[in-house]
TORGUBA-677337 format. One line per field, with one value per residue (C-alpha): residue in three letters; residue number from 0; x, y, z negated. Coordinates in Angstrom, 3 decimals, m for minus. Last residue first. Layout:
<kollos>
residu: ala_...
num: NUM_...
u: X_...
v: Y_...
w: Z_...
</kollos>
This chain:
<kollos>
residu: leu_ile_val_leu_asn_asp_arg_his_ile_leu_glu_pro_glu_ala_val_tyr_gly_leu_ala_leu_glu_ile_glu_ser_ser_pro_lys_arg_ile_ile_lys_ala_ala_glu_ala_ala_ala_tyr_asn_val_leu_gly_arg_ala_ile_glu_arg_gly_asp_pro_gly_gln_val_ser_val_ile_glu_gly_arg_glu_phe_glu_gly_val_ile_ala_thr_ala_gly_ile_pro_leu_leu_ser_lys_gly_asp_arg_thr_leu_ala_gln_val_ala_gly_ala_asp_leu_thr_ile_his_gly_ser_pro_lys_leu_his_asp_ala_leu_trp_gln_lys_arg_ala_ala_val_pro_val_ala_glu_ala_val_leu_leu_ser_gly_ile_ala_glu_gly_asp_phe_val_arg_ala_leu_val_ser_pro_glu_arg_gly_trp_ala_ile_val_thr_his_ala_gly_ser_arg_ala_ala_arg_lys_ala_ala_thr_val_lys_thr_leu_met_gly_gly_ser_gly_ile_his_ser_gly_ala_gly_gly_ala_met_ala_glu_leu_ser_glu_asp_gly_ala_gln_ala_arg_ser_val_leu_lys_ala_ala_pro_asp_arg_arg_pro_asp_ala_ser_phe_leu_gly_gln_gln_asp_thr_leu_ile_val_leu_ala_asp_ala_glu_ile_leu_asn_thr_ala_leu_ala_ala_leu_thr_asp_asn_asp_gly_phe_arg_ile_glu_asp_val_thr_val_thr_asp_asn_glu_asn_ile_ile_pro_val_val_gly_leu_asp_val_leu_thr_arg_leu_thr_ser_arg_ala_asn_leu_tyr_arg_arg_arg_asp_gly_leu_asp_glu_his_thr_leu_leu_val_gln_ala_thr_ala_leu_gly_gln_ala_ala_phe_cys_ser_glu_trp_ile_gln_ala_leu_gly_met_gln_gly_val_ala_ala_ala_ala_gln_gln_glu_asn_val_ala_his_pro_arg_lys_ala_trp_gly_leu_arg_lys_met_gly_glu_ala_ile_ala_gly_ser_ser_val_ile_leu_val_glu_val_ser_arg_ala_arg_leu_lys_ala_val_gln_ala_ala_trp_asp_ala_ile_ala_asp_arg_asp_leu_gly_ala_gly_ala_asn_thr_val_leu_ser_ser_gly_ile_lys_val_val_val_arg_arg_cys_his_ala_leu_glu_thr_arg_arg_ala_ser_ala_met
num: 375_374_373_372_371_370_369_368_367_366_365_364_363_362_361_360_359_358_357_356_355_354_353_352_351_350_349_348_347_346_345_344_343_342_341_340_339_338_337_336_335_334_333_332_331_330_329_328_327_326_325_324_323_322_321_320_319_318_317_316_315_314_313_312_311_310_309_308_307_306_305_304_303_302_301_300_299_298_297_296_295_294_293_292_291_290_289_288_287_286_285_284_283_282_281_280_279_278_277_276_275_274_273_272_271_270_269_268_267_266_265_264_263_262_261_260_259_258_257_256_255_254_253_252_251_250_249_248_247_246_245_244_243_242_241_240_239_238_237_236_235_234_233_232_231_230_229_228_227_226_225_224_223_222_221_220_219_218_217_216_215_214_213_212_211_210_209_208_207_206_205_204_203_202_201_200_199_198_197_196_195_194_193_192_191_190_189_188_187_186_185_184_183_182_181_180_179_178_177_176_175_174_173_172_171_170_169_168_167_166_165_164_163_162_161_160_159_158_157_156_155_154_153_152_151_150_149_148_147_146_145_144_143_142_141_140_139_138_137_136_135_134_133_132_131_130_129_128_127_126_125_124_123_122_121_120_119_118_117_116_115_114_113_112_111_110_109_108_107_106_105_104_103_102_101_100_99_98_97_96_95_94_93_92_91_90_89_88_87_86_85_84_83_82_81_80_79_78_77_76_75_74_73_72_71_70_69_68_67_66_65_64_63_62_61_60_59_58_57_56_55_54_53_52_51_50_49_48_47_46_45_44_43_42_41_40_39_38_37_36_35_34_33_32_31_30_29_28_27_26_25_24_23_22_21_20_19_18_17_16_15_14_13_12_11_10_9_8_7_6_5_4_3_2_1_0
u: m12.484_m16.117_m16.459_m19.051_m20.201_m22.885_m23.851_m24.793_m22.845_m24.451_m27.778_m31.089_m29.444_m29.043_m31.859_m32.430_m32.827_m30.012_m31.554_m35.213_m34.241_m32.263_m35.116_m36.632_m33.168_m33.337_m30.965_m27.903_m25.697_m27.442_m25.564_m22.088_m22.751_m23.314_m19.991_m18.199_m19.583_m22.443_m22.869_m19.683_m17.796_m16.781_m14.412_m15.095_m14.370_m11.655_m11.179_m11.821_m13.589_m16.994_m16.579_m14.876_m15.756_m12.946_m13.830_m13.466_m14.649_m17.961_m19.290_m16.417_m14.120_m12.660_m11.769_m13.724_m17.495_m19.037_m21.937_m23.199_m26.078_m28.815_m27.093_m27.604_m24.755_m26.097_m26.896_m24.966_m26.579_m23.507_m20.880_m23.009_m25.991_m23.721_m21.547_m24.705_m25.902_m22.554_m22.489_m20.553_m17.586_m17.100_m13.639_m11.705_m10.154_m9.093_m5.379_m4.410_m7.217_m6.857_m10.282_m12.047_m10.186_m11.167_m14.767_m14.559_m12.965_m15.345_m13.696_m12.233_m13.863_m11.673_m9.096_m6.000_m3.119_0.085_2.859_6.106_9.509_9.999_7.661_7.963_4.758_6.308_5.445_7.792_10.488_10.425_10.670_13.424_15.786_18.554_17.457_18.876_15.524_14.681_10.921_7.572_4.815_1.456_m1.859_m4.067_m7.864_m8.411_m8.648_m5.704_m3.352_m4.106_m3.472_m0.268_0.849_0.223_2.427_5.090_4.877_5.352_8.441_10.227_9.976_11.973_15.090_18.814_18.798_17.458_13.945_11.589_9.263_7.867_6.315_5.103_2.525_1.339_0.943_m1.413_m4.041_m4.528_m4.893_m3.292_m3.931_m0.831_1.821_5.526_5.852_9.573_10.370_12.095_14.066_17.273_15.526_17.317_18.174_15.338_12.793_9.798_7.331_9.201_8.077_10.328_13.953_15.004_16.787_13.558_11.649_7.940_5.938_2.387_m0.108_m3.071_m2.778_m5.839_m4.035_m4.669_m4.867_m1.319_m0.171_m1.633_0.179_3.446_3.045_2.517_5.674_7.384_7.285_5.543_2.961_3.795_1.168_1.943_5.632_6.189_6.141_7.941_11.305_10.091_7.880_7.180_8.527_7.288_9.351_6.793_7.841_6.644_4.858_2.427_m0.430_1.675_2.169_m1.531_m2.490_m0.122_m1.462_m5.105_m4.511_m2.771_m5.629_m8.196_m6.374_m6.028_m9.807_m10.502_m8.030_m6.256_m4.151_m2.277_m2.382_m0.497_2.328_3.458_6.546_6.305_9.520_8.954_10.826_11.412_12.389_14.999_16.704_19.733_17.220_15.946_19.367_19.865_16.495_16.844_20.287_19.172_16.097_18.053_20.902_18.678_16.476_19.497_20.046_16.386_15.895_18.855_17.440_14.012_15.523_17.454_14.287_12.434_15.042_15.794_18.740_19.657_23.161_26.552_26.106_28.641_26.277_26.414_25.962_23.016_21.428_21.654_19.916_17.280_16.509_16.725_13.232_11.835_8.212_8.355_5.369_5.209_2.837_3.082_2.851_5.429_8.063_7.228_8.155_11.516_12.062_11.288_14.057_16.501_15.585_16.093_19.595_20.457_19.382_21.649_24.632_24.040_24.015_23.209_25.417_26.789_23.535_22.966_23.570_21.779_18.846_18.725_18.910_16.520_13.728_12.411_8.654_7.332_3.771_2.085_m0.260_m1.058_m1.124_m2.366_0.488_0.179_m2.718_m2.804_0.980_1.069_m1.294_0.889_3.970_2.273
v: m4.597_m4.096_m2.813_m4.182_m2.799_m0.535_m3.425_m5.556_m8.795_m12.162_m10.414_m10.849_m9.683_m11.209_m13.742_m16.457_m20.213_m20.860_m22.816_m21.893_m18.291_m18.068_m19.511_m16.186_m15.096_m17.693_m20.648_m21.520_m20.608_m20.723_m23.392_m22.415_m18.820_m19.989_m21.824_m18.939_m16.260_m14.148_m10.506_m10.323_m7.069_m6.838_m7.581_m7.841_m9.560_m12.054_m14.548_m18.165_m19.055_m19.297_m15.697_m14.677_m12.527_m11.943_m11.582_m8.765_m9.548_m8.340_m11.788_m14.202_m15.921_m19.363_m20.246_m21.117_m20.805_m22.149_m21.602_m18.110_m16.594_m17.801_m16.242_m12.696_m10.362_m6.819_m5.381_m2.926_m4.125_m4.845_m6.046_m7.406_m8.821_m10.101_m11.994_m13.360_m14.750_m16.344_m18.333_m17.019_m18.199_m16.714_m16.120_m16.139_m13.773_m11.261_m10.337_m7.270_m4.896_m2.104_m2.690_m2.458_0.727_2.184_1.297_3.599_6.407_6.284_4.898_7.484_7.638_5.652_7.199_6.913_7.410_5.415_7.832_6.076_7.734_11.416_13.322_16.736_17.902_20.375_17.812_15.265_17.902_18.971_15.365_14.280_17.166_15.164_11.569_9.492_8.036_6.621_6.949_5.294_7.923_7.064_8.946_9.006_8.690_6.640_3.400_4.567_3.884_0.151_m0.018_1.968_m0.438_m3.377_m1.770_m1.150_m4.709_m6.002_m3.818_m5.692_m5.632_m7.284_m5.121_m5.860_m8.912_m6.723_m6.838_m9.756_m10.643_m9.396_m5.946_m6.356_m8.999_m6.814_m3.868_m5.818_m5.894_m2.113_m1.212_2.205_3.541_4.068_6.692_6.678_2.918_2.687_0.349_m3.044_m3.825_m4.503_m7.393_m8.850_m5.858_m3.932_m6.371_m6.028_m3.279_m1.072_0.537_3.324_4.417_1.675_2.038_3.126_6.183_5.503_8.728_8.493_11.248_13.187_11.889_10.609_10.160_6.410_5.950_7.158_5.297_2.090_2.723_3.372_0.186_m1.832_m0.374_m0.936_m4.687_m7.690_m5.745_m8.205_m10.076_m13.733_m13.066_m11.758_m8.183_m6.945_m5.524_m4.923_m2.010_m1.006_2.392_5.953_9.148_11.857_15.390_17.865_21.086_20.848_20.030_17.157_15.765_16.116_14.302_11.457_11.103_11.212_8.576_6.295_6.714_5.954_2.748_1.850_2.045_0.114_m2.703_m3.826_m0.652_m1.010_m4.808_m4.534_m2.878_0.741_2.627_6.425_8.392_12.128_14.890_18.605_20.869_23.653_22.213_21.063_19.548_17.460_15.858_15.362_13.669_11.448_10.342_9.610_7.624_5.351_4.885_3.666_1.605_m0.431_m2.258_m3.044_m3.966_m6.363_m8.024_m8.352_m9.888_m12.323_m13.282_m13.788_m16.206_m15.584_m13.252_m10.678_m11.523_m9.939_m9.668_m7.516_m6.561_m2.853_m3.634_m5.962_m3.343_m0.804_m3.226_m4.045_m0.380_0.685_1.495_4.963_5.979_9.768_12.080_15.374_18.338_20.630_24.329_25.328_25.793_22.235_21.075_22.824_21.189_17.805_18.366_19.299_16.130_14.117_15.623_14.919_11.296_11.010_12.511_10.358_7.065_4.535_1.483_m0.298_m2.133_m0.835_2.780_2.342_4.701_3.846_0.045_0.149_1.945_5.465_6.018_9.564_10.256_13.406_16.106_19.275_17.932_20.602_20.269_16.491_15.724_18.922_19.166_15.534_16.239_19.191_16.948_14.352
w: 5.613_4.566_1.002_m1.413_m4.776_m3.309_m1.001_m4.007_m4.377_m5.207_m4.866_m6.731_m9.972_m13.432_m13.035_m15.671_m16.081_m13.643_m10.752_m11.314_m12.035_m8.803_m6.687_m5.534_m4.356_m1.576_m1.967_0.142_m2.824_m6.201_m8.158_m6.916_m7.989_m11.553_m11.762_m10.052_m12.372_m11.038_m9.989_m7.887_m7.415_m3.771_m0.952_2.761_6.085_5.216_8.029_7.047_10.311_8.595_7.399_4.191_1.183_m1.311_m4.960_m7.486_m11.011_m12.461_m13.373_m13.935_m11.500_m10.878_m7.307_m4.162_m3.670_m0.451_1.964_1.160_3.154_0.813_m2.184_m0.867_0.102_0.371_3.799_5.958_9.203_11.315_8.848_6.016_7.901_10.672_8.209_6.572_9.895_10.657_7.403_4.434_2.346_m1.117_m2.505_m5.737_m8.285_m5.646_m5.874_m3.873_m4.851_m2.289_m0.725_m4.086_m4.992_m1.635_m2.455_m5.466_m3.455_m0.487_2.672_5.019_8.477_10.857_13.169_11.010_13.424_13.451_14.418_15.350_15.095_15.796_18.119_16.493_14.815_12.392_9.731_11.275_11.804_8.171_7.005_9.416_8.718_10.466_11.256_8.418_7.376_10.791_11.185_10.478_10.333_8.789_8.998_5.901_6.149_2.984_4.947_7.069_4.152_4.392_8.133_7.689_4.950_7.279_9.927_7.289_5.956_9.502_9.971_7.210_3.422_0.628_0.680_0.690_2.973_5.770_7.253_7.617_10.480_13.751_14.141_17.713_16.795_13.932_16.287_18.570_15.809_15.946_12.269_12.585_16.077_18.165_18.874_19.719_20.079_20.866_23.740_23.629_26.790_24.833_23.019_20.011_17.820_19.458_17.950_20.275_21.250_18.810_15.554_14.301_14.670_12.267_8.912_7.202_6.102_5.664_5.759_4.439_5.218_3.875_0.332_m1.528_m4.870_m5.083_m1.326_m0.773_m3.901_m2.458_0.826_m1.021_m3.087_0.086_1.633_m1.728_m1.334_m2.853_m4.869_m7.619_m9.651_m8.861_m8.282_m11.798_m13.064_m16.164_m15.056_m11.509_m12.564_m8.974_m8.092_m8.030_m8.303_m9.081_m8.013_m10.661_m9.732_m12.637_m10.241_m8.888_m12.380_m13.152_m9.952_m10.772_m14.302_m13.207_m10.528_m13.018_m15.495_m12.802_m11.887_m15.567_m15.945_m12.732_m13.456_m10.276_m10.070_m13.349_m13.010_m9.735_m11.613_m11.659_m12.790_m12.641_m13.220_m13.357_m11.554_m12.062_m9.190_m9.092_m6.017_m8.048_m10.468_m7.532_m7.065_m10.806_m11.319_m8.269_m9.434_m12.982_m12.006_m9.677_m12.145_m14.953_m12.633_m11.568_m14.851_m15.451_m11.785_m11.892_m15.007_m13.403_m10.273_m12.483_m14.357_m11.069_m9.708_m6.036_m6.506_m3.828_m2.651_m3.401_m7.164_m9.032_m11.862_m11.014_m7.333_m7.943_m10.223_m7.441_m5.062_m7.693_m8.315_m4.658_m3.483_m3.904_m3.541_m3.544_m4.034_m2.164_m2.376_0.646_m0.223_2.438_m0.294_m1.345_2.141_1.792_m1.604_m0.050_2.498_m0.263_m2.171_1.015_1.358_m2.279_m1.797_1.258_m0.567_m3.645_m1.756_m4.477_m4.209_m1.136_m0.405_3.116_2.085_m1.259_m0.669_3.036_2.780_m0.162_1.684_1.244_0.930_1.287_0.109_1.343_0.050_1.995_5.545_7.948_10.444_10.696_13.033_15.104_15.273_16.324_19.209_20.287_20.235_22.438
</kollos>
């Protein structure tokens, strides 16, 4: 097992490390400077081995809660935003000082879903992160909680870390958490639960094992970590889920030691532009297909033609990203649609030769061309 891990992780040259709120804040008791200093020292050792590291750090809202004297995470969005604004100051300062002690510069990078949902802003974010890494700076990434609302949030920093992994095409994602890794059942409730040392990212059985929510401090649980691993695997990145307070955890992980759970990316990486399509969290609507069209897309690699679509749901414009679903409602693909929703509704179930008759013009013969379509 260890030799296999050495093969898969030893050659990583760019990695994303996500550290959860319960670790960064010592279970909500305020930012844990000693722990953050230790992770900074571990990152410095990886940097000395020519490994580029980006940090996704939770903890802004938790630190803000402490500074404001709140015992429970607020439900109101405006209160969460206020807590994030207060806590982000301390979070950035402590990371900066701990890395400065290692002779490393840091940069704060706050992202929203809109930054990654828009193609131009997505490319700008990628360029900025790559430039920072090239300059020897350690980016400290977090969601911009002070301006986002529930409808456009990433939802948790596990998702953000996976998106960042794909954004800069990292080789691996390490999710440090307050659990030893992924277990076959919740170890807090089932003493017979066994650690999953190695599995394939995206294996559907992992989601059943992962269960539900995490602590009251953070917003993610083990399920979000398993989902993040599946997402990161689309760009070819392996994921390790491990206990963040394991001594020298980062060096040992990349030395190939069997720590935590390794979720292996076995699929061929998706092309960069299609990766952006797959990572879009909020499609503008969806198109339902019949069984024949599902087969044409997934097995034969065809474009989506109007005749194979059975329903249009939502309001979207030409060029927006839509979800493509099978007859059972399961999402099978995403893509850039060639027709607005109102127009698409008029041409579904029709052959492409009848588009002009239905609309008075033809933009494209396909609803979604295969070059603008990614199978999930």
